[in-house]
N, C-alpha and C positions, 0 to 999 in steps of 0.2 A: 506494500500500498503506500510506503512512505521509500520513496528513491532517492539517493544522493543525499539526506537529510532535508528535502521537501518537507514544509506542512500538508497535510491530508488537507484535500478540498471537500470532504464527504466525513464530517464530524460524525463521531458516535451519540451525540445529543441529537442530532438531526435525522439520524437512523431510528431513533428511539421514538422521535415526535411522529414519525411516518407513520412504524408502526402501530404506534399508537390508533393513530387513526383508523388505521386500514383493520384492525382488531375491532374500533368501533363501532365500526361500518358492517363487521361481521356482528357482532351483538344485537345492535339493531333491526338488523333483516330478520333473526333467528325470535328476535322477542315482536314480528309481524310492526318491524319499519317504528318501534318504540324511540324517544328521545333517548339518547344516552347522552350524562355529561363528562364531558373533559373536564381535566385531567382523570384518567381511571384511576381507582385504587389500586396502589401496591402491594402487594404482599408479599 
């Protein structure tokens, strides 16, 4: 991911935010298009 000490253009926190949105969409779909509040609870 990092080559020749160049900083990442995709930090991990951005990936977590994207994943949280995708999981929220899936939860909403499984609950009949229910509104899902973000951020999701951490376990």
